[in-house]
C-alpha positions as CSV (number, residue, x, y, z in Angstrom):
1,M,99.6,94.6,140.5
2,H,96.0,95.9,140.3
3,S,93.6,97.1,137.7
4,T,93.4,100.8,136.9
5,G,90.3,102.7,136.2
6,S,90.7,102.3,132.4
7,G,90.8,98.5,132.7
8,H,94.5,98.3,131.9
9,R,96.9,96.6,134.3
10,A,99.1,98.7,136.6
11,R,102.6,98.7,135.4
12,A,105.0,99.6,138.3
13,R,108.1,98.4,136.6
14,S,107.5,100.2,133.2
15,V,108.9,103.5,132.0
16,R,106.5,106.2,131.0
17,V,107.7,108.3,128.1
18,G,106.4,111.6,126.7
19,V,106.6,113.6,123.5
20,A,109.8,115.5,124.4
21,A,111.9,112.6,125.8
22,V,115.2,111.7,124.3
23,A,115.8,108.4,122.6
24,V,118.5,106.1,124.0
25,G,119.7,102.5,123.7
26,A,118.4,101.8,120.2
27,V,120.3,100.8,117.1
28,I,118.6,99.7,113.8
29,G,119.7,96.2,112.8
30,G,122.3,96.0,115.5
31,L,121.8,95.9,119.3
32,A,118.6,94.8,120.9
33,W,116.2,97.7,121.6
34,S,115.9,98.8,125.2
35,G,112.6,99.5,126.6
36,N,113.5,103.1,127.7
37,A,114.0,104.1,124.0
38,A,111.8,107.1,123.8
39,E,109.7,109.5,121.7
40,S,110.6,112.3,119.5
41,T,108.4,114.8,117.6
42,G,109.1,113.2,114.3
43,A,112.7,113.9,113.3
44,D,114.2,112.0,110.5
45,S,115.1,108.4,111.6
46,P,118.5,107.0,110.8
47,A,118.8,105.3,107.4
48,A,119.8,101.6,107.0
49,S,121.9,100.4,104.1
50,E,119.2,99.0,102.0
51,R,115.7,100.1,100.8
52,G,113.0,99.7,103.3
53,A,109.8,101.6,103.8
54,G,111.4,105.0,103.5
55,D,111.0,105.9,99.9
56,G,107.6,107.4,100.5
57,S,106.0,105.1,97.9
58,A,102.9,103.1,98.7
59,A,103.6,100.7,95.8
60,A,106.1,97.9,96.4
61,A,107.0,94.9,94.3
62,E,107.6,92.9,97.5
63,P,106.9,93.4,101.1
64,V,109.2,95.2,103.5
65,G,110.2,93.4,106.6
66,F,109.5,89.9,107.8
67,G,107.3,89.0,104.9
68,A,110.0,89.7,102.4
69,G,110.3,87.0,99.7
70,T,106.7,86.1,99.7
71,T,105.7,85.5,96.0
72,G,102.1,84.2,96.2
73,G,101.0,83.0,92.8
74,A,104.0,84.2,90.8
75,G,104.9,81.7,88.1
76,G,101.4,80.4,87.8
77,E,98.5,81.3,85.7
78,T,96.0,84.2,86.3
79,V,92.2,83.8,86.6
80,T,89.5,86.3,87.1
81,V,86.5,85.4,89.3
82,S,83.3,87.2,90.3
83,G,81.2,84.6,92.1
84,A,81.6,82.6,95.4
85,Q,81.9,79.1,93.9
86,E,84.5,80.0,91.3
87,F,86.4,82.0,93.9
88,T,86.5,79.2,96.4
89,E,87.6,76.7,93.7
90,A,90.4,79.0,92.5
91,V,91.8,79.9,95.9
92,Q,91.7,76.2,97.1
93,S,93.3,74.8,94.0
94,E,96.8,73.3,94.0
95,G,99.9,75.1,92.7
96,P,100.7,78.8,92.1
97,L,97.8,80.9,91.0
98,T,96.9,84.6,90.9
99,V,93.2,85.0,91.6
100,Q,91.8,88.4,90.4
101,V,88.5,89.3,92.2
102,E,86.1,91.3,90.1
103,G,83.3,93.0,92.0
104,A,82.2,91.9,95.5
105,V,82.2,88.2,96.2
106,E,79.7,87.1,99.0
107,L,81.1,84.3,101.1
108,D,79.3,82.1,103.6
109,G,81.8,82.0,106.5
110,M,85.6,81.5,106.3
111,T,87.1,80.3,103.1
112,D,90.4,78.4,103.2
113,V,93.2,79.6,100.9
114,A,95.8,77.2,99.7
115,A,99.5,77.7,99.4
116,D,101.2,79.7,96.6
117,K,98.2,82.1,95.9
118,T,97.8,85.7,95.2
119,V,94.3,86.9,95.8
120,V,93.9,90.5,94.4
121,G,91.0,92.8,93.7
122,V,90.5,94.4,90.3
123,G,90.5,98.1,90.3
124,T,88.6,99.5,93.4
125,D,85.6,97.2,93.3
126,G,87.1,93.8,94.2
127,G,86.1,92.6,97.6
128,I,84.8,90.0,100.1
129,T,81.5,90.4,102.0
130,G,79.8,88.2,104.5
131,G,82.8,86.0,105.2
132,G,86.6,86.1,105.3
133,L,89.8,84.3,104.3
134,N,91.3,81.5,106.4
135,I,95.0,81.2,105.7
136,S,95.7,78.0,107.7
137,G,98.7,75.7,107.7
138,V,100.1,77.0,104.4
139,E,102.8,79.2,103.1
140,N,103.3,81.9,100.5
141,V,100.1,83.8,100.2
142,I,99.4,87.4,99.2
143,V,96.1,89.2,99.8
144,Q,96.0,92.6,98.1
145,N,93.7,95.3,97.0
146,L,90.5,93.9,98.4
147,T,87.6,95.5,100.3
148,F,86.6,93.3,103.3
149,S,83.3,94.1,105.1
150,G,80.6,92.4,107.1
151,S,82.4,89.1,108.0
152,G,80.6,87.0,110.5
153,D,84.0,86.0,111.8
154,D,87.4,87.4,111.0
155,A,88.1,89.3,107.8
156,V,91.5,87.6,107.5
157,S,92.8,84.8,109.8
158,V,96.3,83.6,109.5
159,D,96.8,80.4,111.5
160,G,100.0,78.3,111.5
161,S,101.2,79.8,108.2
162,T,104.4,81.4,107.0
163,H,105.4,84.0,104.3
164,V,102.2,85.9,104.1
165,W,101.7,89.5,102.8
166,I,98.5,91.4,103.5
167,D,98.7,94.6,101.6
168,H,96.6,97.6,100.4
169,N,93.2,96.3,101.6
170,D,90.2,98.1,103.1
171,L,88.9,96.3,106.2
172,S,85.9,97.1,108.4
173,N,82.9,95.7,110.2
174,A,83.9,92.1,110.9
175,Y,82.4,90.2,113.9
176,D,85.8,89.5,115.4
177,G,89.2,90.6,114.1
178,L,90.2,92.3,110.9
179,V,93.5,90.7,110.7
180,D,94.2,88.0,113.3
181,I,97.6,86.1,113.3
182,K,98.1,83.1,115.5
183,N,99.3,79.5,116.3
184,G,103.0,79.8,115.3
185,S,102.5,81.8,112.2
186,D,105.7,83.6,111.2
187,E,107.5,85.8,108.6
188,I,104.5,88.1,107.7
189,T,104.1,91.7,106.6
190,V,100.9,93.6,107.0
191,S,101.2,96.8,105.0
192,W,99.4,99.8,103.6
193,N,95.9,98.7,104.8
194,H,93.1,101.0,105.8
195,L,91.2,99.8,108.9
196,H,88.0,101.6,110.0
197,D,84.6,101.1,111.6
198,H,85.7,98.4,113.8
199,D,86.8,97.7,117.4
200,K,89.3,94.8,117.7
201,S,91.6,95.3,114.8
202,M,94.7,93.1,114.7
203,L,95.5,90.3,117.2
204,L,98.9,88.7,117.1
205,G,98.9,85.6,119.3
206,H,95.6,84.2,120.5
207,S,96.3,82.8,124.0
208,D,98.7,83.3,126.9
209,D,98.9,79.4,127.1
210,N,100.1,78.9,123.5
211,G,103.8,79.6,124.2
212,D,105.0,76.1,122.9
213,A,103.8,76.9,119.4
214,D,104.4,80.7,119.4
215,T,107.8,81.2,121.1
216,G,110.3,82.2,118.4
217,K,107.5,82.7,115.9
218,L,104.8,85.4,115.3
219,R,107.4,87.8,113.8
220,V,105.4,90.3,111.9
221,T,106.1,93.8,110.3
222,Y,103.1,96.3,110.5
223,D,104.1,98.8,107.9
224,H,102.2,102.0,106.8
225,N,98.8,101.0,107.9
226,W,96.0,103.5,108.7
227,F,94.1,102.8,111.8
228,D,91.2,105.2,111.3
229,G,88.9,105.5,114.4
230,T,89.2,101.9,115.3
231,G,89.1,100.7,118.9
232,Q,92.0,98.6,120.0
233,R,94.6,95.9,119.1
234,H,96.8,97.8,116.7
235,P,98.1,95.2,117.3
236,R,97.8,93.4,120.6
237,V,100.8,91.1,120.8
238,R,101.7,87.9,122.6
239,F,105.1,86.0,122.3
240,G,106.3,87.6,119.0
241,N,109.8,89.1,119.4
242,P,110.6,91.2,117.6
243,V,107.5,92.6,116.2
244,H,108.0,95.8,114.2
245,V,105.3,98.5,114.2
246,L,106.7,100.9,111.6
247,N,105.4,104.1,110.0
248,N,101.7,103.5,110.8
249,Y,99.1,106.3,111.2
250,Y,96.8,106.2,114.2
251,S,93.9,108.6,114.2
252,D,91.1,109.0,116.8
253,I,91.7,105.6,118.4
254,G,89.0,104.6,120.9
255,S,90.7,102.6,123.5
256,Y,94.5,102.0,122.8
257,G,97.0,101.6,120.1
258,V,99.6,98.9,120.7
259,A,99.8,96.4,123.6
260,S,102.8,94.2,124.3
261,T,102.0,91.3,126.5
262,T,103.1,87.7,127.6
263,N,106.8,87.5,126.5
264,A,106.4,89.6,123.4
265,G,108.9,92.3,122.2
266,V,107.6,95.1,120.1
267,L,109.4,98.1,118.5
268,V,107.1,101.0,117.8
269,E,109.0,103.2,115.4
270,G,108.3,106.2,113.3
271,N,104.5,106.1,113.7
272,S,102.2,109.1,113.8
273,F,99.6,109.2,116.6
274,E,96.8,111.8,116.4
275,N,94.2,112.1,119.1
276,V,95.3,108.8,120.7
277,E,95.0,109.0,124.5
278,D,96.8,105.6,125.0
279,P,99.2,105.1,122.1
280,F,101.0,102.0,123.5
281,H,101.4,100.1,126.7
282,L,102.5,96.9,128.5
283,G,100.0,94.2,129.4
284,E,96.4,94.0,128.6
285,G,93.4,92.4,130.3
286,S,94.7,89.4,132.2
287,S,97.9,89.1,130.1
288,E,101.2,90.0,131.8
289,P,103.4,92.9,130.4
290,G,105.7,92.1,127.5
291,A,108.5,94.3,126.3
292,L,108.1,97.5,124.2
293,A,110.6,100.0,122.8
294,A,109.5,103.2,121.1
295,K,111.6,105.5,118.8
296,D,110.9,108.6,116.7
297,N,107.1,108.6,116.9
298,H,105.2,111.7,116.1
299,M,102.5,112.7,118.7
300,V,99.6,115.1,118.2
301,G,97.0,115.5,120.8
302,S,97.9,112.1,122.2
303,G,98.8,110.8,125.6
304,E,101.9,109.2,127.0
305,G,103.3,105.9,125.9
306,E,104.7,103.2,128.1
307,T,107.9,101.2,127.5
308,G,109.9,98.6,129.3
309,G,112.0,95.4,128.9
310,E,114.2,94.3,126.1
311,V,113.1,93.9,122.5
312,A,115.2,91.7,120.1
313,E,117.0,93.4,117.3
314,I,115.2,93.9,114.0
315,P,117.0,91.4,111.7
316,Y,116.5,93.1,108.3
317,A,117.8,96.4,106.9
318,Y,115.2,99.1,106.3
319,T,114.8,102.9,105.9
320,P,112.0,104.4,107.9
321,D,110.0,107.4,106.7
322,A,110.2,110.4,108.9
323,A,107.2,110.2,111.4
324,A,106.1,113.7,110.6
325,D,105.5,112.6,107.0
326,V,103.6,109.5,107.8
327,K,100.1,111.0,108.0
328,S,100.2,112.3,104.5
329,L,102.0,109.3,103.1
330,V,99.5,106.8,104.6
331,T,96.3,108.7,104.0
332,E,97.3,109.1,100.4
333,G,98.7,105.7,99.9
334,A,96.9,103.1,102.1
335,G,93.8,101.0,101.0
336,V,92.5,99.8,97.7
337,G,93.2,101.3,94.3
338,R,96.6,102.6,95.3
339,L,99.0,100.0,94.1
């Protein structure tokens, strides 16, 4: 293989798909997805037997997809904080706790979050500036309704953790990633977030050499997020299979949408791409191509997508929203103050 002029790897074994192609080889919750599943202009997707994303509502009592069952601080007390010291003490305390963030809390670097925590902004003003949240080696954490900006590292880092729900946040202007998930993290949903004014948005799997820890893990559902003029990594995936990219809205993306690399398997389903020259592809940088299947995406002013390989079946029931409705649903429902 050789590098193309855009810096992406040549992909001779892949299948290029366009807006008017016909979907084949794909069954929700049944057979594995084949890489030659293709694009539509946004017709209704088949419904599964249980509620998923497809009721058109931004508010959900629990996450759709791999993060289902995450309860955070449920069953514990609720505290309200407005300063860095009390915030840090609360999120690092033992036992279940809901931490309500009032106003913008300025952090110095990454702050660890302990297990069984819900960290939620109050109204539209709750937020984190200057630093970010490090969810490392724990389980059962919810991060919701917060504005993240100006982190000198990641906005949210999930490292070796399970059952995490990152929902209805506004994320921008971090030094590194906005939501980076790595090191064998698993069973996570990232939903209804608004990402803007940033380049490298969401990394899933940090190294091609981390297969021992990541294989069989890194299963994430990306549901109803708005990637608004961001550059790349929406997400960039290693090893996770399946990863479900469902009903997201991509607008004016600078470099590329989704990249599947290094033994990953990604289902890109029911998304809306507007002014996205490279909506999804296989391989990225020095990473080898993974597998990617695409179904019922809605393309406006966008380039071709690239699919190939076999993606494992999605193990949960869900009902997608029609891709043609995703733009209005997501722009009206994603971000803070919309629970």
